[in-house]
ROTOR-295223 format. One line per 5 residues: number of its first residue (from 1); for each residue x, y, z of N, C-alpha, C, O. Coordinates in nm, 3 decimals, padded with zeros to 5 digits. Layout:
N
NUM> X,Y,Z,X,Y,Z,X,Y,Z,X,Y,Z; ... .
END
This chain:
115
1> -01.670,-00.126,-01.724,-01.702,-00.076,-01.601,-01.720,00.081,-01.593,-01.645,00.148,-01.664; -01.798,00.136,-01.525,-01.805,00.273,-01.507,-01.707,00.326,-01.407,-01.685,00.269,-01.300; -01.648,00.441,-01.448,-01.544,00.504,-01.358,-01.612,00.561,-01.243,-01.715,00.625,-01.260; -01.559,00.541,-01.117,-01.608,00.599,-01.001,-01.514,00.720,-00.963,-01.562,00.814,-00.898; -01.388,00.719,-00.999,-01.309,00.836,-00.986,-01.220,00.875,-01.103,-01.192,00.790,-01.187 .
6> -01.177,00.992,-01.114,-01.096,01.041,-01.225,-00.958,01.061,-01.150,-00.950,01.115,-01.039; -00.849,01.014,-01.221,-00.718,01.041,-01.160,-00.655,01.181,-01.234,-00.652,01.206,-01.354; -00.613,01.250,-01.137,-00.540,01.357,-01.178,-00.385,01.353,-01.130,-00.354,01.330,-01.013; -00.297,01.376,-01.227,-00.163,01.355,-01.203,-00.104,01.503,-01.182,-00.092,01.580,-01.277; -00.072,01.533,-01.061,-00.022,01.672,-01.028,00.132,01.686,-01.070,00.218,01.606,-01.031 .
11> 00.158,01.792,-01.152,00.283,01.827,-01.203,00.350,01.683,-01.270,00.278,01.603,-01.330; 00.474,01.664,-01.254,00.533,01.549,-01.309,00.596,01.455,-01.208,00.661,01.361,-01.254; 00.586,01.468,-01.087,00.649,01.384,-00.979,00.622,01.246,-00.999,00.716,01.168,-00.988; 00.505,01.201,-01.026,00.452,01.075,-01.051,00.514,01.001,-01.181,00.561,00.887,-01.185; 00.502,01.091,-01.286,00.550,01.032,-01.415,00.688,01.014,-01.423,00.733,00.926,-01.497 .
16> 00.771,01.098,-01.347,00.916,01.089,-01.355,00.954,00.950,-01.275,01.044,00.875,-01.313; 00.878,00.928,-01.164,00.898,00.808,-01.092,00.856,00.690,-01.182,00.932,00.594,-01.192; 00.741,00.692,-01.246,00.680,00.579,-01.327,00.767,00.533,-01.445,00.793,00.415,-01.468; 00.813,00.643,-01.521,00.893,00.624,-01.625,01.026,00.555,-01.622,01.082,00.506,-01.720; 01.073,00.556,-01.491,01.209,00.488,-01.459,01.196,00.350,-01.427,01.295,00.277,-01.417 .
21> 01.068,00.306,-01.410,01.038,00.166,-01.373,01.053,00.067,-01.482,01.048,00.108,-01.597; 01.074,-00.070,-01.457,01.056,-00.161,-01.561,00.920,-00.182,-01.607,00.828,-00.162,-01.527; 00.894,-00.222,-01.730,00.769,-00.238,-01.789,00.672,-00.310,-01.716,00.559,-00.266,-01.693; 00.717,-00.428,-01.677,00.627,-00.516,-01.591,00.583,-00.452,-01.463,00.478,-00.492,-01.414; 00.649,-00.357,-01.402,00.604,-00.295,-01.271,00.513,-00.190,-01.325,00.404,-00.170,-01.270 .
26> 00.552,-00.120,-01.431,00.450,-00.007,-01.482,00.314,-00.082,-01.512,00.208,-00.025,-01.485; 00.314,-00.202,-01.565,00.190,-00.264,-01.598,00.108,-00.305,-01.471,-00.015,-00.301,-01.472; 00.176,-00.343,-01.369,00.115,-00.386,-01.242,00.063,-00.248,-01.189,-00.053,-00.247,-01.148; 00.130,-00.139,-01.185,00.077,-00.012,-01.135,-00.041,00.039,-01.217,-00.135,00.099,-01.166; -00.031,00.014,-01.336,-00.152,00.068,-01.431,-00.277,-00.024,-01.384,-00.387,00.030,-01.374 .
31> -00.263,-00.164,-01.354,-00.375,-00.242,-01.301,-00.434,-00.185,-01.173,-00.555,-00.172,-01.154; -00.337,-00.152,-01.085,-00.386,-00.102,-00.955,-00.452,00.037,-00.962,-00.542,00.068,-00.884; -00.408,00.115,-01.052,-00.471,00.250,-01.085,-00.590,00.233,-01.144,-00.679,00.311,-01.111; -00.618,00.139,-01.236,-00.753,00.103,-01.304,-00.851,00.068,-01.182,-00.963,00.119,-01.173; -00.800,-00.023,-01.088,-00.890,-00.058,-00.974,-00.949,00.066,-00.910,-01.069,00.087,-00.893 .
36> -00.834,00.157,-00.871,-00.872,00.281,-00.804,-00.986,00.352,-00.876,-01.079,00.404,-00.815; -00.977,00.351,-01.002,-01.085,00.441,-01.080,-01.211,00.368,-01.082,-01.315,00.435,-01.073; -01.218,00.246,-01.092,-01.346,00.169,-01.108,-01.417,00.104,-00.999,-01.538,00.083,-01.004; -01.337,00.070,-00.896,-01.400,00.011,-00.792,-01.461,00.107,-00.685,-01.398,00.204,-00.642; -01.593,00.072,-00.643,-01.658,00.146,-00.541,-01.576,00.156,-00.416,-01.540,00.263,-00.368 .
41> -01.548,00.029,-00.363,-01.463,00.017,-00.245,-01.319,-00.052,-00.283,-01.310,-00.169,-00.319; -01.223,00.026,-00.271,-01.097,-00.032,-00.306,-01.040,-00.112,-00.190,-01.037,-00.062,-00.077; -00.993,-00.239,-00.215,-00.943,-00.321,-00.111,-00.818,-00.246,-00.037,-00.733,-00.182,-00.099; -00.821,-00.263,00.095,-00.718,-00.206,00.189,-00.576,-00.255,00.139,-00.481,-00.178,00.155; -00.557,-00.372,00.081,-00.441,-00.418,00.028,-00.373,-00.315,-00.070,-00.251,-00.299,-00.076 .
46> -00.467,-00.246,-00.149,-00.420,-00.145,-00.246,-00.427,-00.004,-00.222,-00.364,00.077,-00.289; -00.504,00.027,-00.124,-00.535,00.168,-00.092,-00.571,00.187,00.049,-00.665,00.127,00.102; -00.485,00.283,00.119,-00.495,00.300,00.261,-00.477,00.440,00.301,-00.391,00.504,00.241; -00.546,00.498,00.397,-00.517,00.617,00.465,-00.379,00.620,00.547,-00.351,00.529,00.626; -00.296,00.727,00.526,-00.168,00.719,00.593,-00.201,00.786,00.742,-00.235,00.903,00.755 .
51> -00.187,00.704,00.836,-00.209,00.733,00.976,-00.123,00.860,01.013,-00.005,00.866,00.981; -00.182,00.956,01.078,-00.117,01.075,01.141,-00.098,01.177,01.026,-00.018,01.270,01.038; -00.172,01.160,00.915,-00.150,01.272,00.804,-00.303,01.308,00.783,-00.393,01.226,00.799; -00.321,01.433,00.748,-00.449,01.479,00.719,-00.494,01.455,00.567,-00.453,01.536,00.484; -00.574,01.354,00.526,-00.611,01.343,00.394,-00.505,01.285,00.296,-00.516,01.296,00.174 .
56> -00.413,01.228,00.350,-00.304,01.165,00.256,-00.330,01.023,00.261,-00.359,00.967,00.367; -00.319,00.954,00.138,-00.353,00.819,00.127,-00.225,00.764,00.046,-00.154,00.839,-00.021; -00.205,00.627,00.061,-00.103,00.565,-00.037,-00.185,00.448,-00.106,-00.264,00.367,-00.056; -00.142,00.463,-00.232,-00.167,00.343,-00.324,-00.054,00.240,-00.323,00.060,00.275,-00.352; -00.086,00.108,-00.289,00.010,00.019,-00.265,00.021,-00.084,-00.389,-00.076,-00.144,-00.435 .
61> 00.138,-00.095,-00.430,00.156,-00.190,-00.536,00.274,-00.292,-00.497,00.384,-00.252,-00.458; 00.242,-00.419,-00.513,00.358,-00.503,-00.480,00.373,-00.600,-00.609,00.277,-00.655,-00.662; 00.496,-00.610,-00.646,00.549,-00.660,-00.764,00.663,-00.766,-00.728,00.776,-00.722,-00.708; 00.640,-00.893,-00.718,00.749,-00.990,-00.672,00.774,-00.952,-00.524,00.679,-00.945,-00.446; 00.899,-00.927,-00.485,00.924,-00.893,-00.347,00.953,-00.753,-00.334,01.006,-00.710,-00.231 .
66> 00.916,-00.666,-00.448,00.934,-00.520,-00.424,00.786,-00.453,-00.408,00.681,-00.494,-00.457; 00.805,-00.350,-00.333,00.678,-00.277,-00.275,00.682,-00.137,-00.337,00.790,-00.079,-00.330; 00.593,-00.083,-00.387,00.584,00.050,-00.440,00.458,00.130,-00.376,00.350,00.075,-00.357; 00.485,00.265,-00.346,00.384,00.334,-00.289,00.374,00.463,-00.374,00.472,00.519,-00.424; 00.244,00.505,-00.387,00.209,00.622,-00.455,00.122,00.711,-00.365,00.014,00.671,-00.322 .
71> 00.173,00.831,-00.338,00.081,00.903,-00.248,-00.026,00.987,-00.324,-00.005,01.032,-00.437; -00.137,01.007,-00.257,-00.263,01.071,-00.325,-00.354,01.130,-00.236,-00.334,01.107,-00.116; -00.449,01.202,-00.266,-00.562,01.250,-00.183,-00.681,01.268,-00.262,-00.685,01.260,-00.385; -00.780,01.292,-00.185,-00.911,01.322,-00.260,-00.927,01.478,-00.284,-00.893,01.562,-00.201; -00.978,01.504,-00.396,-01.026,01.636,-00.423,-01.176,01.628,-00.474,-01.214,01.554,-00.566 .
76> -01.252,01.709,-00.405,-01.397,01.712,-00.445,-01.480,01.591,-00.425,-01.583,01.568,-00.489; -01.427,01.511,-00.328,-01.476,01.379,-00.296,-01.457,01.255,-00.393,-01.468,01.138,-00.355; -01.426,01.295,-00.521,-01.421,01.200,-00.622,-01.296,01.179,-00.701,-01.274,01.077,-00.766; -01.210,01.287,-00.690,-01.087,01.280,-00.774,-00.964,01.242,-00.689,-00.946,01.298,-00.581; -00.883,01.149,-00.734,-00.760,01.110,-00.663,-00.648,01.180,-00.723,-00.625,01.154,-00.841 .
81> -00.573,01.266,-00.660,-00.460,01.342,-00.704,-00.338,01.263,-00.662,-00.319,01.230,-00.545; -00.245,01.232,-00.779,-00.140,01.156,-00.744,-00.017,01.241,-00.753,00.008,01.322,-00.842; 00.065,01.208,-00.639,00.176,01.299,-00.617,00.311,01.219,-00.643,00.338,01.177,-00.755; 00.388,01.201,-00.539,00.502,01.120,-00.565,00.503,00.973,-00.543,00.418,00.927,-00.467; 00.582,00.900,-00.597,00.584,00.758,-00.576,00.730,00.718,-00.542,00.827,00.781,-00.583 .
86> 00.736,00.609,-00.464,00.873,00.555,-00.449,00.870,00.400,-00.429,00.761,00.342,-00.420; 00.972,00.342,-00.422,00.993,00.208,-00.386,01.025,00.186,-00.246,01.124,00.238,-00.194; 00.946,00.112,-00.183,00.959,00.094,-00.025,01.073,-00.016,-00.004,01.066,-00.127,-00.057; 01.180,00.025,00.080,01.282,-00.062,00.101,01.281,-00.110,00.240,01.367,-00.189,00.278; 01.177,-00.061,00.330,01.184,-00.108,00.468,01.042,-00.107,00.511,00.951,-00.083,00.432 .
91> 01.022,-00.134,00.649,00.876,-00.162,00.699,00.826,-00.020,00.706,00.711,00.002,00.667; 00.902,00.080,00.754,00.842,00.224,00.774,00.860,00.294,00.647,00.955,00.281,00.570; 00.759,00.369,00.633,00.753,00.457,00.500,00.848,00.583,00.539,00.830,00.642,00.646; 00.946,00.619,00.452,01.034,00.718,00.474,00.964,00.842,00.509,00.862,00.874,00.448; 01.013,00.915,00.605,00.949,01.044,00.657,00.973,01.163,00.550,00.890,01.254,00.540 .
96> 01.084,01.159,00.474,01.092,01.250,00.376,00.997,01.231,00.252,00.964,01.328,00.184; 00.957,01.109,00.226,00.858,01.090,00.121,00.715,01.134,00.171,00.636,01.177,00.087; 00.679,01.126,00.298,00.554,01.170,00.342,00.559,01.320,00.351,00.461,01.386,00.315; 00.666,01.378,00.395,00.679,01.530,00.397,00.670,01.587,00.251,00.602,01.688,00.232; 00.736,01.526,00.148,00.720,01.552,00.019,00.577,01.549,-00.034,00.532,01.643,-00.099 .
101> 00.513,01.451,-00.009,00.380,01.431,-00.053,00.283,01.532,00.017,00.196,01.583,-00.053; 00.291,01.563,00.141,00.223,01.668,00.212,00.246,01.801,00.157,00.151,01.877,00.139; 00.361,01.833,00.131,00.419,01.951,00.055,00.335,01.974,-00.074,00.269,02.075,-00.098; 00.347,01.861,-00.157,00.282,01.863,-00.288,00.127,01.883,-00.277,00.068,01.952,-00.360; 00.067,01.826,-00.179,-00.062,01.833,-00.160,-00.104,01.974,-00.120,-00.204,02.023,-00.172 .
106> -00.034,02.039,-00.034,-00.057,02.178,00.013,-00.046,02.279,-00.117,-00.128,02.365,-00.148; 00.066,02.248,-00.181,00.089,02.323,-00.319,-00.027,02.309,-00.415,-00.072,02.408,-00.473; -00.072,02.201,-00.431,-00.194,02.162,-00.523,-00.313,02.241,-00.499,-00.366,02.311,-00.586; -00.359,02.228,-00.369,-00.465,02.307,-00.314,-00.456,02.449,-00.324,-00.553,02.515,-00.361; -00.328,02.508,-00.289,-00.304,02.638,-00.280,-00.322,02.695,-00.439,-00.387,02.796,-00.466 .
111> -00.252,02.613,-00.536,-00.260,02.667,-00.679,-00.418,02.672,-00.722,-00.466,02.766,-00.785; -00.489,02.559,-00.679,-00.637,02.542,-00.731,-00.712,02.662,-00.667,-00.800,02.721,-00.729; -00.676,02.694,-00.547,-00.757,02.813,-00.484,-00.742,02.943,-00.554,-00.833,03.026,-00.564; -00.620,02.957,-00.601,-00.568,03.082,-00.664,-00.606,03.092,-00.816,-00.570,03.187,-00.886; -00.679,02.989,-00.861,-00.719,03.002,-01.013,-00.860,03.020,-01.019,-00.916,03.032,-01.128 .
END
């Protein structure tokens, strides 16, 4: 399949989260990230805009009864930038995780603009 998007991993926030996960969860996340790269339209089950945030999206991964979220945004219409990830333990997404993602997003675009 042709790639529709390129994934950019900003700093090491995502990799630090990913590396601590069990291998079977890492494999599931890899499958979902592959879909994000190759599908023209990503099913809402796996990818959704975060309401009340400007340009912040979450990649959703379910494994058994566990739910994982990975924050991202678009850059130049085509690139998904991956920020922090976390395991969701309740219905509401933790505010501190959203704030962290928004901060990383602002930092990413600020650094990009200054280069």
